Backbone as a printed PyTorch tensor [residue, N CA C, xyz], in Angstrom:
tensor([[[ 10.1600,   5.6260,  -2.0840],
         [ 10.5260,   6.6640,  -1.1480],
         [  9.2730,   7.1460,  -0.4370]],

        [[  9.4500,   7.6940,   0.7270],
         [  8.3300,   8.0830,   1.5680],
         [  8.4510,   9.5550,   1.9230]],

        [[  7.3290,  10.2260,   1.9890],
         [  7.3150,  11.6230,   2.3940],
         [  6.1530,  11.8530,   3.3160]],

        [[  6.3720,  12.6130,   4.3550],
         [  5.2680,  13.0430,   5.1800],
         [  4.7090,  14.2790,   4.5110]],

        [[  3.6770,  14.0880,   3.7150],
         [  3.1310,  15.1700,   2.9130],
         [  2.5200,  16.2360,   3.8100]],

        [[  2.9020,  17.5020,   3.5930],
         [  2.3220,  18.5560,   4.4180],
         [  0.8740,  18.8320,   4.0350]],

        [[  0.0950,  19.2640,   5.0160],
         [ -1.2770,  19.6840,   4.7420],
         [ -1.2340,  20.9420,   3.8960]],

        [[ -2.2820,  21.2000,   3.0650],
         [ -2.2810,  22.3940,   2.2210],
         [ -2.0110,  23.6700,   3.0150]],

        [[ -2.5080,  23.7500,   4.2320],
         [ -2.2910,  24.9510,   5.0320],
         [ -0.8460,  25.0770,   5.5030]],

        [[ -0.0760,  23.9950,   5.4330],
         [  1.3020,  24.0200,   5.8930],
         [  2.3130,  24.0680,   4.7580]],

        [[  1.8730,  23.8810,   3.5280],
         [  2.8120,  23.8570,   2.4130],
         [  3.4980,  25.2020,   2.2770]],

        [[  4.7670,  25.1690,   2.0060],
         [  5.5270,  26.3830,   1.8100],
         [  6.0050,  27.0150,   3.0990]],

        [[  5.6000,  26.4810,   4.2410],
         [  6.0470,  27.0190,   5.5150],
         [  7.2290,  26.2000,   6.0050]],

        [[  8.2280,  26.8350,   6.5850],
         [  9.3630,  26.0570,   7.0960],
         [  8.9250,  25.1860,   8.2570]],

        [[  9.5150,  24.0140,   8.3610],
         [  9.2080,  23.1260,   9.4600],
         [  9.9640,  23.5850,  10.6970]],

        [[  9.4330,  23.2830,  11.8470],
         [ 10.1070,  23.5760,  13.0930],
         [ 11.1230,  22.4780,  13.3330]],

        [[ 12.3780,  22.7660,  13.0880],
         [ 13.4300,  21.7790,  13.2850],
         [ 14.2700,  22.1010,  14.5030]],

        [[ 13.8210,  23.0680,  15.2900],
         [ 14.5150,  23.3700,  16.5240],
         [ 15.6580,  24.3440,  16.3560]],

        [[ 16.0650,  24.5920,  15.1450],
         [ 17.1150,  25.5570,  14.8690],
         [ 16.9800,  25.9770,  13.4270]],

        [[ 17.5590,  27.0920,  13.0660],
         [ 17.4900,  27.5700,  11.6900],
         [ 18.3960,  26.6990,  10.8370]],

        [[ 17.8260,  25.9340,   9.8980],
         [ 18.6550,  25.0230,   9.1160],
         [ 19.5370,  25.7400,   8.1070]],

        [[ 19.1800,  26.9580,   7.7290],
         [ 20.0020,  27.6930,   6.7870],
         [ 19.9350,  27.1670,   5.3750]],

        [[ 18.9180,  26.4210,   5.0570],
         [ 18.7650,  25.8990,   3.7020],
         [ 17.2940,  25.6860,   3.4260]],

        [[ 16.9640,  25.5390,   2.1560],
         [ 15.5870,  25.3210,   1.7420],
         [ 15.0940,  23.9980,   2.3090]],

        [[ 13.9430,  24.0310,   2.9850],
         [ 13.3920,  22.8140,   3.5870],
         [ 13.1870,  21.7090,   2.5590]],

        [[ 12.8430,  22.0640,   1.3240],
         [ 12.5970,  21.0380,   0.3050],
         [ 13.8620,  20.2490,   0.0040]],

        [[ 15.0240,  20.8230,   0.3010],
         [ 16.2730,  20.1480,   0.0090],
         [ 16.8620,  19.4300,   1.2130]],

        [[ 16.1820,  19.5140,   2.3560],
         [ 16.6760,  18.8580,   3.5630],
         [ 16.3250,  17.3730,   3.5290]],

        [[ 17.1780,  16.5390,   4.0830],
         [ 16.8280,  15.1220,   4.1580],
         [ 15.7380,  14.9260,   5.1870]],

        [[ 14.9130,  13.9880,   4.9570],
         [ 13.8360,  13.6850,   5.8810],
         [ 13.2740,  12.3440,   5.5040]],

        [[ 12.1180,  11.9860,   6.0450],
         [ 11.5540,  10.6780,   5.7280],
         [ 11.3850,  10.4760,   4.2290]],

        [[ 11.1400,  11.5470,   3.4630],
         [ 10.9100,  11.3480,   2.0290],
         [ 12.1910,  10.9570,   1.3220]],

        [[ 13.3330,  11.1560,   1.9470],
         [ 14.5970,  10.7670,   1.3520],
         [ 15.0150,   9.3600,   1.7380]],

        [[ 14.2440,   8.6970,   2.5620],
         [ 14.6460,   7.4030,   3.0680],
         [ 13.9270,   6.2850,   2.3300]],

        [[ 14.6500,   5.2540,   2.0380],
         [ 14.0330,   4.0550,   1.4720],
         [ 13.6860,   3.1330,   2.6220]],

        [[ 12.6260,   2.3500,   2.4160],
         [ 12.2140,   1.3970,   3.4470],
         [ 13.4000,   0.5250,   3.8180]],

        [[ 13.6870,   0.4230,   5.1010],
         [ 14.7600,  -0.4330,   5.5670],
         [ 16.1370,   0.1940,   5.4990]],

        [[ 16.2500,   1.3970,   4.9730],
         [ 17.5380,   2.0630,   4.9320],
         [ 17.5300,   3.1790,   5.9580]],

        [[ 18.5560,   3.2390,   6.7340],
         [ 18.6510,   4.2850,   7.7420],
         [ 19.5840,   5.3520,   7.1970]],

        [[ 19.1360,   6.6040,   7.1740],
         [ 19.9280,   7.6370,   6.5240],
         [ 20.7270,   8.4840,   7.4910]],

        [[ 20.7940,   8.1240,   8.7250],
         [ 21.5760,   8.9360,   9.6350],
         [ 21.6390,   8.3050,  11.0010]],

        [[ 22.0100,   9.0930,  11.9750],
         [ 22.1330,   8.5910,  13.3450],
         [ 20.8560,   7.9300,  13.7980]],

        [[ 19.7280,   8.5290,  13.4960],
         [ 18.4390,   7.8830,  13.7060],
         [ 17.5120,   8.3710,  12.6170]],

        [[ 16.5890,   7.5460,  12.1910],
         [ 15.8360,   7.8010,  10.9640],
         [ 15.1580,   9.1570,  10.8710]],

        [[ 14.6040,   9.6810,  11.9580],
         [ 13.8650,  10.9320,  11.8560],
         [ 14.6860,  12.1440,  12.2770]],

        [[ 15.9660,  11.9960,  12.4980],
         [ 16.7960,  13.0920,  12.9790],
         [ 16.7660,  14.2760,  12.0310]],

        [[ 16.6910,  14.0300,  10.7480],
         [ 16.6940,  15.1070,   9.7690],
         [ 15.2900,  15.6050,   9.4830]],

        [[ 14.3350,  15.0670,  10.1480],
         [ 12.9500,  15.4560,   9.9560],
         [ 12.5660,  16.4650,  11.0270]],

        [[ 11.2720,  16.7280,  11.1360],
         [ 10.7770,  17.6550,  12.1340],
         [ 11.1190,  17.1480,  13.5280]],

        [[ 11.8920,  17.9020,  14.2510],
         [ 12.2480,  17.5370,  15.6070],
         [ 12.4340,  18.8330,  16.3810]],

        [[ 11.3460,  19.5400,  16.6190],
         [ 11.3990,  20.8340,  17.2490],
         [ 11.3330,  20.7930,  18.7550]],

        [[ 10.9790,  19.6720,  19.3270],
         [ 10.8680,  19.5510,  20.7710],
         [ 12.2590,  19.2850,  21.3290]],

        [[ 12.8900,  20.3150,  21.8660],
         [ 14.2830,  20.2260,  22.2930],
         [ 14.5550,  19.1360,  23.3230]],

        [[ 13.7060,  18.9350,  24.3470],
         [ 13.9880,  17.8350,  25.2840],
         [ 14.0590,  16.4770,  24.5920]],

        [[ 13.1930,  16.2550,  23.5920],
         [ 13.2290,  14.9910,  22.8600],
         [ 14.5060,  14.8840,  22.0510]],

        [[ 14.8710,  15.9660,  21.3620],
         [ 16.1030,  15.9610,  20.5610],
         [ 17.3180,  15.7080,  21.4490]],

        [[ 17.3510,  16.3380,  22.6200],
         [ 18.4840,  16.1520,  23.5320],
         [ 18.5410,  14.7230,  24.0690]],

        [[ 17.3800,  14.1530,  24.3830],
         [ 17.3410,  12.7690,  24.8690],
         [ 17.8450,  11.8150,  23.7990]],

        [[ 17.4620,  12.0280,  22.5590],
         [ 17.9310,  11.1780,  21.4690],
         [ 19.4300,  11.3430,  21.2600]],

        [[ 19.9250,  12.5680,  21.3980],
         [ 21.3580,  12.8090,  21.2290],
         [ 22.1970,  12.1210,  22.3050]],

        [[ 21.6360,  11.8980,  23.4890],
         [ 22.3690,  11.2500,  24.5720],
         [ 22.4590,   9.7310,  24.4010]],

        [[ 21.6230,   9.1680,  23.5530],
         [ 21.6260,   7.7160,  23.3630],
         [ 22.9070,   7.2920,  22.6440]],

        [[ 23.4340,   6.1140,  22.9690],
         [ 24.6430,   5.6470,  22.2760],
         [ 24.3680,   5.4260,  20.7910]],

        [[ 25.3680,   5.6930,  19.9790],
         [ 25.2230,   5.6020,  18.5240],
         [ 24.7160,   4.2300,  18.0790]],

        [[ 25.2500,   3.1520,  18.6470],
         [ 24.8420,   1.8300,  18.2060],
         [ 23.4260,   1.4640,  18.6350]],

        [[ 22.8200,   2.2700,  19.5000],
         [ 21.4140,   2.0410,  19.8810],
         [ 20.5080,   2.1670,  18.6680]],

        [[ 20.8330,   3.0530,  17.7640],
         [ 20.0210,   3.2970,  16.5750],
         [ 20.5930,   2.6320,  15.3340]],

        [[ 21.7410,   2.0000,  15.4600],
         [ 22.3920,   1.4160,  14.3030],
         [ 23.2530,   2.4640,  13.6300]],

        [[ 23.9110,   2.0580,  12.5850],
         [ 24.7370,   3.0050,  11.8340],
         [ 24.3100,   2.9750,  10.3780]],

        [[ 24.4830,   4.0760,   9.6880],
         [ 24.0390,   4.1230,   8.2910],
         [ 24.9180,   3.2480,   7.4000]],

        [[ 24.2590,   2.6150,   6.4530],
         [ 25.0020,   1.8040,   5.4850],
         [ 25.5260,   2.7080,   4.3690]],

        [[ 26.4330,   2.1950,   3.5790],
         [ 26.9590,   2.9540,   2.4430],
         [ 25.8110,   3.3020,   1.4870]],

        [[ 24.9360,   2.3340,   1.2340],
         [ 23.8130,   2.5760,   0.3330],
         [ 22.9120,   3.6890,   0.8560]],

        [[ 22.6450,   3.7000,   2.1670],
         [ 21.7860,   4.7480,   2.7010],
         [ 22.4610,   6.1080,   2.6480]],

        [[ 23.7740,   6.1640,   2.8010],
         [ 24.5090,   7.4320,   2.6790],
         [ 24.4210,   7.9560,   1.2500]],

        [[ 24.6030,   7.0870,   0.2860],
         [ 24.5150,   7.4880,  -1.1190],
         [ 23.1020,   7.9680,  -1.4380]],

        [[ 22.0950,   7.2410,  -0.9550],
         [ 20.7030,   7.6350,  -1.2050],
         [ 20.3950,   8.9890,  -0.5740]],

        [[ 20.9160,   9.2380,   0.6160],
         [ 20.6730,  10.5120,   1.2850],
         [ 21.3190,  11.6620,   0.5230]],

        [[ 22.5610,  11.5060,   0.1420],
         [ 23.2510,  12.5730,  -0.5980],
         [ 22.5650,  12.8170,  -1.9360]],

        [[ 22.1700,  11.7500,  -2.6140],
         [ 21.4590,  11.8960,  -3.8840],
         [ 20.1550,  12.6500,  -3.6940]],

        [[ 19.4190,  12.3230,  -2.6410],
         [ 18.1640,  13.0230,  -2.3630],
         [ 18.4160,  14.4850,  -2.0530]],

        [[ 19.4600,  14.7850,  -1.2930],
         [ 19.7920,  16.1850,  -1.0050],
         [ 20.0710,  16.9520,  -2.2920]],

        [[ 20.8150,  16.3170,  -3.1740],
         [ 21.2600,  17.0020,  -4.3780],
         [ 20.2090,  17.0420,  -5.4840]],

        [[ 19.3600,  16.0220,  -5.5620],
         [ 18.4740,  15.9030,  -6.7230],
         [ 17.0040,  15.6710,  -6.3770]],

        [[ 16.6440,  15.6550,  -5.1160],
         [ 15.2910,  15.2590,  -4.7250],
         [ 14.2430,  16.3500,  -4.7230]],

        [[ 14.6290,  17.6160,  -4.6990],
         [ 13.6440,  18.6930,  -4.5540],
         [ 12.6600,  18.7390,  -5.7200]],

        [[ 13.1460,  18.5960,  -6.9280],
         [ 12.2590,  18.6190,  -8.1010],
         [ 11.3010,  17.4430,  -8.1060]],

        [[ 11.8440,  16.2680,  -7.7960],
         [ 11.0000,  15.0690,  -7.7280],
         [  9.9180,  15.2590,  -6.6800]],

        [[ 10.2820,  15.8120,  -5.5240],
         [  9.3210,  16.0130,  -4.4390],
         [  8.2120,  16.9700,  -4.8700]],

        [[  8.5780,  18.0910,  -5.4830],
         [  7.5620,  19.0520,  -5.9490],
         [  6.6240,  18.3990,  -6.9610]],

        [[  7.1680,  17.6380,  -7.8890],
         [  6.3630,  16.9610,  -8.9070],
         [  5.4310,  15.9280,  -8.2610]],

        [[  5.9320,  15.1920,  -7.3060],
         [  5.1240,  14.1810,  -6.6240],
         [  3.9950,  14.8230,  -5.8290]],

        [[  4.2920,  15.9000,  -5.1050],
         [  3.2410,  16.5900,  -4.3440],
         [  2.1740,  17.1720,  -5.2670]],

        [[  2.5800,  17.6590,  -6.4270],
         [  1.6220,  18.1780,  -7.3950],
         [  0.7170,  17.0550,  -7.9090]],

        [[  1.2900,  15.9080,  -8.2360],
         [  0.5000,  14.7640,  -8.6840],
         [ -0.4760,  14.3230,  -7.6000]],

        [[ -0.0140,  14.2690,  -6.3580],
         [ -0.9010,  13.8660,  -5.2710],
         [ -2.0500,  14.8500,  -5.1000]],

        [[ -1.7850,  16.1220,  -5.2570],
         [ -2.8560,  17.1210,  -5.1460],
         [ -3.8730,  16.9400,  -6.2690]],

        [[ -3.4090,  16.6980,  -7.4840],
         [ -4.3210,  16.4460,  -8.6070],
         [ -5.1590,  15.1970,  -8.3430]],

        [[ -4.5240,  14.1470,  -7.8540],
         [ -5.2470,  12.9090,  -7.5650],
         [ -6.2380,  13.1100,  -6.4220]],

        [[ -5.8600,  13.8860,  -5.4130],
         [ -6.7690,  14.1800,  -4.2960],
         [ -8.0200,  14.8760,  -4.8320]],

        [[ -7.8330,  15.8320,  -5.7110],
         [ -8.9730,  16.5440,  -6.2850],
         [ -9.8210,  15.6190,  -7.1580]],

        [[ -9.1910,  14.6990,  -7.8650],
         [ -9.9310,  13.7590,  -8.7040],
         [-10.8120,  12.8600,  -7.8460]],

        [[-10.2850,  12.3660,  -6.7300],
         [-11.0860,  11.5280,  -5.8270],
         [-12.2420,  12.3420,  -5.2620]],

        [[-11.9890,  13.5920,  -4.9150],
         [-13.0480,  14.4560,  -4.3800],
         [-14.1720,  14.6240,  -5.4010]],

        [[-13.8190,  14.9080,  -6.6500],
         [-14.8460,  15.0710,  -7.6960],
         [-15.6100,  13.7690,  -7.9300]],

        [[-14.9100,  12.6470,  -7.8840],
         [-15.5730,  11.3500,  -8.0410],
         [-16.5570,  11.1360,  -6.8960]],

        [[-16.1200,  11.3980,  -5.6760],
         [-16.9900,  11.2010,  -4.5070],
         [-18.1860,  12.1530,  -4.5580]],

        [[-17.9670,  13.3760,  -5.0260],
         [-19.0700,  14.3380,  -5.1580],
         [-20.1380,  13.8230,  -6.1230]],

        [[-19.7190,  13.0450,  -7.1160],
         [-20.6570,  12.4940,  -8.1010],
         [-21.4060,  11.2720,  -7.5560]],

        [[-21.0310,  10.8060,  -6.3820],
         [-21.6780,   9.6570,  -5.7350],
         [-22.1530,  10.1020,  -4.3490]],

        [[-23.2900,  10.7850,  -4.2850],
         [-23.7300,  11.3840,  -3.0180],
         [-24.0120,  10.3850,  -1.8930]],

        [[-24.1690,   9.1150,  -2.2050],
         [-24.3870,   8.1300,  -1.1450],
         [-23.0970,   7.7690,  -0.4120]],

        [[-21.9660,   8.1530,  -0.9900],
         [-20.6770,   7.9040,  -0.3480],
         [-20.2860,   9.1550,   0.4330]],

        [[-20.0490,   8.9650,   1.7220],
         [-19.5640,  10.0890,   2.5280],
         [-18.0440,  10.1280,   2.4290]],

        [[-17.5450,  11.3300,   2.2270],
         [-16.1230,  11.5030,   1.9840],
         [-15.6680,  12.8210,   2.6020]],

        [[-14.5750,  12.7650,   3.3190],
         [-13.9380,  13.9660,   3.8480],
         [-12.5620,  14.0450,   3.2150]],

        [[-12.3320,  15.1110,   2.4810],
         [-11.0710,  15.2530,   1.7530],
         [ -9.8860,  15.2600,   2.7200]],

        [[ -8.9080,  14.3860,   2.4920],
         [ -7.7400,  14.3670,   3.3670],
         [ -6.8670,  15.5970,   3.1400]],

        [[ -6.1710,  16.0170,   4.1810],
         [ -5.3360,  17.2060,   4.0570],
         [ -3.8470,  16.9040,   3.9810]],

        [[ -3.3920,  15.8490,   4.5850],
         [ -1.9450,  15.6190,   4.6360],
         [ -1.5960,  14.1550,   4.4170]],

        [[ -2.3250,  13.5230,   3.5260],
         [ -2.0630,  12.1120,   3.2480],
         [ -2.5350,  11.7900,   1.8390]],

        [[ -2.1490,  10.6420,   1.3660],
         [ -2.6090,  10.1640,   0.0650],
         [ -3.5540,   8.9750,   0.2400]],

        [[ -4.1970,   8.9270,   1.3990],
         [ -5.1620,   7.8800,   1.6980],
         [ -6.5360,   8.5060,   1.8810]],

        [[ -7.5040,   8.0540,   1.1110],
         [ -8.8720,   8.5550,   1.2040],
         [ -9.7500,   7.5420,   1.9090]],

        [[-10.5430,   8.0420,   2.8640],
         [-11.5150,   7.2050,   3.5530],
         [-12.8740,   7.4300,   2.9200]],

        [[-13.4650,   6.3560,   2.4470],
         [-14.7720,   6.4070,   1.8020],
         [-15.7540,   5.6290,   2.6750]],

        [[-16.8600,   6.2650,   3.0290],
         [-17.8740,   5.6200,   3.8650],
         [-19.0210,   5.1750,   2.9730]],

        [[-19.1990,   3.8890,   2.8580],
         [-20.2180,   3.2850,   1.9960],
         [-21.4760,   2.9210,   2.7800]],

        [[-21.6610,   3.4640,   3.9660],
         [-22.7700,   3.1020,   4.8400],
         [-24.1380,   3.2760,   4.1740]],

        [[-24.2830,   4.2560,   3.3090],
         [-25.5840,   4.5160,   2.6550],
         [-25.6700,   3.8620,   1.2750]],

        [[-24.8330,   2.8710,   1.0350],
         [-24.8400,   2.1690,  -0.2510],
         [-25.1220,   0.6880,  -0.0160]],

        [[-25.4150,  -0.0600,  -1.0770],
         [-25.6170,  -1.5110,  -0.9290],
         [-24.3510,  -2.2600,  -0.5030]],

        [[-23.1930,  -1.6020,  -0.5350],
         [-21.9280,  -2.2500,  -0.1790],
         [-21.5810,  -2.1180,   1.2940]],

        [[-22.4570,  -1.5320,   2.0910],
         [-22.1550,  -1.1040,   3.4590],
         [-21.5250,  -2.1660,   4.3550]],

        [[-21.9090,  -3.4130,   4.2540],
         [-21.4170,  -4.4390,   5.1810],
         [-19.9200,  -4.6330,   5.1530]],

        [[-19.3540,  -4.7950,   3.9910],
         [-17.9100,  -4.9750,   3.8180],
         [-17.5490,  -4.4450,   2.4360]],

        [[-17.4960,  -3.1360,   2.2880],
         [-17.3140,  -2.5620,   0.9560],
         [-16.0300,  -3.0050,   0.2590]],

        [[-14.9420,  -3.1150,   0.9820],
         [-13.6870,  -3.4980,   0.3210],
         [-13.7900,  -4.8860,  -0.2990]],

        [[-14.3920,  -5.8270,   0.4130],
         [-14.5390,  -7.1890,  -0.1220],
         [-15.4620,  -7.2010,  -1.3370]],

        [[-16.5430,  -6.4480,  -1.2640],
         [-17.4820,  -6.4250,  -2.3910],
         [-16.8970,  -5.7190,  -3.6030]],

        [[-16.1230,  -4.6800,  -3.3770],
         [-15.4730,  -3.9870,  -4.5000],
         [-14.4200,  -4.8890,  -5.1300]],

        [[-13.7140,  -5.6540,  -4.3200],
         [-12.7420,  -6.6020,  -4.8620],
         [-13.4480,  -7.6730,  -5.6770]],

        [[-14.5420,  -8.2030,  -5.1430],
         [-15.2810,  -9.2610,  -5.8250],
         [-15.9140,  -8.7740,  -7.1280]],

        [[-16.5740,  -7.6360,  -7.0880],
         [-17.3210,  -7.1490,  -8.2490],
         [-16.4890,  -6.3030,  -9.2080]],

        [[-15.5870,  -5.4910,  -8.6700],
         [-14.8410,  -4.5700,  -9.5170],
         [-13.3870,  -4.9310,  -9.7230]],

        [[-12.9340,  -5.9630,  -9.0100],
         [-11.5410,  -6.4190,  -9.0910],
         [-10.5690,  -5.2930,  -8.7280]],

        [[-10.9400,  -4.5190,  -7.7010],
         [-10.1000,  -3.4470,  -7.1700],
         [ -9.8840,  -3.7290,  -5.6970]],

        [[ -8.6490,  -3.6790,  -5.2690],
         [ -8.3190,  -3.9560,  -3.8740],
         [ -8.1820,  -2.6490,  -3.1040]],

        [[ -9.1820,  -2.3590,  -2.2720],
         [ -9.1140,  -1.2560,  -1.3300],
         [ -8.8660,  -1.8650,   0.0500]],

        [[ -8.4310,  -1.0690,   0.9730],
         [ -8.2120,  -1.5600,   2.3370],
         [ -9.5290,  -1.5410,   3.0960]],

        [[ -9.8150,  -2.6250,   3.7810],
         [-11.0590,  -2.7320,   4.5440],
         [-11.0030,  -1.8190,   5.7660]],

        [[-12.0240,  -1.0070,   5.9240],
         [-12.0830,  -0.0990,   7.0590],
         [-12.0640,  -0.8100,   8.3910]],

        [[-12.6800,  -1.9840,   8.4490],
         [-12.7410,  -2.7380,   9.7010],
         [-11.3470,  -3.0660,  10.2320]],

        [[-10.3710,  -3.1870,   9.3520],
         [ -9.0060,  -3.4900,   9.7830],
         [ -8.4100,  -2.3720,  10.6370]],

        [[ -8.9360,  -1.1720,  10.5020],
         [ -8.3610,  -0.0210,  11.1860],
         [ -9.1270,   0.3630,  12.4480]],

        [[-10.1880,  -0.3450,  12.7360],
         [-10.9650,  -0.0520,  13.9350],
         [-10.8290,  -1.1110,  15.0080]],

        [[ -9.9600,  -2.0750,  14.7780],
         [ -9.7870,  -3.1490,  15.7480],
         [ -9.3170,  -2.5850,  17.0840]],

        [[ -9.8260,  -3.1490,  18.1390],
         [ -9.4540,  -2.7740,  19.5050],
         [ -9.8650,  -1.3440,  19.8410]],

        [[-10.8780,  -0.8320,  19.1390],
         [-11.4200,   0.4980,  19.4340],
         [-12.9370,   0.3910,  19.4840]],

        [[-13.5600,   1.4620,  19.9190],
         [-15.0210,   1.5230,  19.9310],
         [-15.5690,   2.1210,  18.6480]],

        [[-14.7190,   2.4130,  17.6960],
         [-15.1260,   3.0450,  16.4500],
         [-15.5140,   1.9720,  15.4390]],

        [[-16.7100,   2.0890,  14.8930],
         [-17.1790,   1.1390,  13.8930],
         [-16.7750,   1.6300,  12.5090]],

        [[-15.8000,   0.9830,  11.9230],
         [-15.3050,   1.3820,  10.6060],
         [-15.6290,   0.3480,   9.5310]],

        [[-16.5620,  -0.5540,   9.8210],
         [-16.8750,  -1.6450,   8.8930],
         [-17.4370,  -1.1550,   7.5670]],

        [[-18.0890,   0.0070,   7.5460],
         [-18.6770,   0.5020,   6.2950],
         [-17.7030,   1.3400,   5.4780]],

        [[-16.4610,   1.4450,   5.9390],
         [-15.4570,   2.2520,   5.2560],
         [-14.5250,   1.3970,   4.4200]],

        [[-13.9430,   2.0360,   3.4210],
         [-12.8410,   1.4520,   2.6610],
         [-11.8250,   2.5670,   2.4600]],

        [[-10.5640,   2.1860,   2.4490],
         [ -9.4940,   3.1710,   2.2820],
         [ -8.8840,   3.0230,   0.9000]],

        [[ -8.8080,   4.1230,   0.1850],
         [ -8.2630,   4.1540,  -1.1640],
         [ -6.9370,   4.9050,  -1.1320]],

        [[ -5.9000,   4.2920,  -1.6370],
         [ -4.5880,   4.9150,  -1.7370],
         [ -4.5000,   5.5560,  -3.1210]],

        [[ -4.4410,   6.8890,  -3.1720],
         [ -4.4080,   7.5600,  -4.4680],
         [ -2.9970,   7.9920,  -4.8840]],

        [[ -1.9880,   7.4190,  -4.2610],
         [ -0.6040,   7.6940,  -4.6580],
         [ -0.2420,   6.7780,  -5.8180]],

        [[ -0.7860,   7.1000,  -6.9680],
         [ -0.5780,   6.3000,  -8.1680],
         [ -0.6650,   7.2180,  -9.3780]],

        [[ -0.5510,   6.6550, -10.5490],
         [ -0.6510,   7.4680, -11.7580],
         [ -2.1130,   7.8320, -12.0120]],

        [[ -2.3540,   8.9330, -12.7130],
         [ -3.7400,   9.3110, -13.0180],
         [ -4.5120,   8.2250, -13.7760]],

        [[ -3.8510,   7.5110, -14.6730],
         [ -4.5330,   6.4550, -15.4300],
         [ -4.9850,   5.3150, -14.5160]],

        [[ -4.1300,   4.9110, -13.6180],
         [ -4.4880,   3.8420, -12.6900],
         [ -5.5960,   4.3170, -11.7530]],

        [[ -5.5100,   5.5560, -11.2790],
         [ -6.5510,   6.0890, -10.4080],
         [ -7.8970,   6.1180, -11.1270]],

        [[ -7.9110,   6.5170, -12.3880],
         [ -9.1610,   6.5290, -13.1570],
         [ -9.7680,   5.1380, -13.2420]],

        [[ -8.9370,   4.1410, -13.4460],
         [ -9.4140,   2.7580, -13.5180],
         [ -9.9820,   2.3130, -12.1670]],

        [[ -9.2950,   2.6570, -11.0970],
         [ -9.7750,   2.3180,  -9.7540],
         [-11.1370,   2.9390,  -9.5080]],

        [[-11.2720,   4.2210,  -9.8140],
         [-12.5340,   4.9220,  -9.5700],
         [-13.6540,   4.3920, -10.4670]],

        [[-13.3390,   4.1160, -11.7190],
         [-14.3570,   3.5900, -12.6380],
         [-14.8650,   2.2210, -12.1620]],

        [[-13.9630,   1.3500, -11.8050],
         [-14.3660,   0.0200, -11.3530],
         [-15.1180,   0.0790, -10.0280]],

        [[-14.6770,   0.9470,  -9.1340],
         [-15.3880,   1.1070,  -7.8580],
         [-16.7800,   1.6440,  -8.1190]],

        [[-16.9080,   2.5900,  -9.0220],
         [-18.2210,   3.1450,  -9.3790],
         [-19.1700,   2.1080,  -9.9430]],

        [[-18.6560,   1.1780, -10.7500],
         [-19.5390,   0.1610, -11.3220],
         [-20.0840,  -0.7850, -10.2550]],

        [[-19.3460,  -0.9720,  -9.1710],
         [-19.8380,  -1.8520,  -8.1140],
         [-21.0340,  -1.2450,  -7.3880]],

        [[-21.2010,   0.0570,  -7.4800],
         [-22.3190,   0.7210,  -6.8160],
         [-23.6290,   0.4820,  -7.5520]],

        [[-23.5550,   0.1800,  -8.8550],
         [-24.7740,  -0.0040,  -9.6430],
         [-25.0300,  -1.4590, -10.0240]],

        [[-24.0830,  -2.3320,  -9.7540],
         [-24.2750,  -3.7390, -10.1490],
         [-24.8040,  -4.5720,  -9.0210]]])
């Protein structure tokens, strides 16, 4: 399941949905209630933040079959998420916050790595420019530490931004797996 995680400054605030939903936002269907490839309504983001009225009206004018129709499985998943998803969502956001803080503390212990704590994602960008791994850190970490991070260069293609010294770490995992990732990545800095 997927969720557009709110930034810490936005947590607990109602989303702008263009009208008063009359229910707790945590219980509303949205991207976090959708499974990959399953459409949960008239259009996938209709139940999500859609406060720009001209956009909402334009989408409402489109023919229903333009966006497809929901399958039985997606309807069941949506209703289940409405009825039972709020607790899971709170628990998941809490885990992500703990993992975010763990990555921050790890990065603080490695002053040669530049790190800016993410606010609304579970993806951390680590800049290895001041380390021996600077050329292609993701490849070297995979080779030496057997940890697969995303290569920063993949995200700078067709831009003027040089991201070759970066690696992206996805911390949406269990604390035990995250500890292993961080430990193995740390050993590549000294080997």
